[in-house]
C-alpha positions, 0 to 999 in steps of 0.5 A: 744491124749493130755490130759486135767488134772483135780482136784481130791481132795474130793468135787472137782467140775467136772461140765462143768463150772469147767472143763475149761483149766484155772481152771485145770492148777491151780489145786493142783493135776493136774497130776491125771486125773479122769476116764471118766471126759472128756467124761462126760463133752463133753456129757454135753456140747452138747446142748450148742455146738448145739446152738453155731453151729447155731450161728457161722456157719450159713453163712457157712451152707447157702453157703453149701446149695447153692451147692445143690440149685444152683448146682442141683446135681443128686448124692451126694457122702458121704466120711467118716470113723468111727463115721463120717460114721454113720453120713454119713448114717444119711445124706443118709436117710435124703437127700433121704427123704427130697430132693429126691437126690440119695446118695452114700457112697464113698469107700476110699479103692479103691483109690490108685495110680493104680486106674482109675479116678472115674467120678461122673455125676453132683455130690456133695461130702460131706466129714465128719471128726472130725479131717479132717486129715485122709490120706485115706479120704484126698486121696479120696477127692483129687481124687473126686476133680480131677474128677471135683466134688465140695466138701463140708466138715463138720469138727471140725478143720477149719485149717485141710487139708480137710477143705482147700480142700473143696469148702465150709467148715462148722465148726462144732463149737464143740470145742476141743474134748479130749476123745477118744470116739466121742460124741459132734463132732458126734451130731454136724455133725448130726445137721450140716447135718439136717440144710444143708438139711432144708436150701436146702429144702427152710426152713427159719432160723426163722422156723429152730431155734425153732426146734434147741431150742426144741432139745437142751432143750430136751437134757438138760432136760434128762441130768439134770435127772439121774433117767431117765436112772437108770433102763436102766443102771441097766439092762445093768450092767454086760452084755457082749452081746448087740444088738442095733436096729433102722430103717431109720434115726435111723439106724445111732444111732443104729450103733453109740450107739453100737460103743460107747458101744464097744469102751468104755466097750470092750464088744460085741455090734452091731448096725443094721437096724431093717429090717436086724436084723430080719434076720441073726443078730437075730441069735446072740440073746440068753438069757442074751442078751440085745436088745436096740430098738430105737422107736423114728422114726415113719417111720419104727417103726413097724419093730423095734417093730417086732424085739423087739418081736422076741428078747424077745421071744428068751430070750433077755431083751429089753430096749426101747429108745423112746416114750414108746410104747413097753409094754413088755420092761424090761426098758425104756428111755423115750424121748420127740417127736422132728421133724424127723431129730432131733430124731437121735441127741436126742436119741444118748445122752442116748446111750453115757451116758450109755456107759460112766456109764457102763465103769466106773462100770467096772473099765475102763476109757472111755476117753482112751480105751486100744489100741485106739487113738483119730485120726486114720491115716489110709492110 
């Protein structure tokens, strides 16, 4: 991973505007990097990037939607890994709910020289990757194309092998992401998916754009108010076991939020659907565990609340992220209501921010966690 360098003199401006490459090349102490500065800047710029995605990639999204409206696939196959796999899980729920098309997740490990050629009946493959360079993902897409299935790619690298393989390539327009922990590329993937689904469902851009503005405005309001997550940060401080639970489209947020906590803080965190968490995963809840429950999605909210009740009875402290419907919660991060597809995008912002601040409290650098790389080239 290449590193952007930052000034460290007292009173230095670490705002997004001050973090341009040009500014930092001229910085007097450019050999010293501020821990977490990359992740902080990349979290902060997400609303701007969402607006850029709508402006810069609209024609690509329309071409991608045409693969659905004109090709009329009977199956959509998602190809992804890591954080992008959580975005694929989001797509699975949203496509089911809005378009009524079955969605399956590809199995890259099953693609090898001696494997039989998979044949998908009238399908479309959607491949999601921040870098577009992972060998096993590329091999999977090549195999899918060899079987006659068209491919749509969502990537932050328009010159990547994945983008070149695709019939339609959507640029996520997130700009360079230098922190190891994916933040802006993840939410840009979610936004590209919801825009694709809405356009395939026949929604006009005039109706979609106000929703994106509402989403971006809501995220900017949260990011501008440090007090919004102060109680949540205090609740999570020093904890070694955290379980994050959502339902429906918010299951992707639970998994991604847990991943951010794990990779930046080196703690035991797991993310679950509430429907699954009420069973076996509830066994990991003991006194001192924090249960982070995502209540922003109305569909399935009752099961999230049920998990919160059971976890609370076992001695867990409960942090609610959502509209504030759990009276017994020990802390709340209250977020405004947005349309269903936007909930996982908005609720991911506080989870990213908490992971960042907790890591800094622990004396860790969330930009460069031990043993992790920005791009994992799995074969």
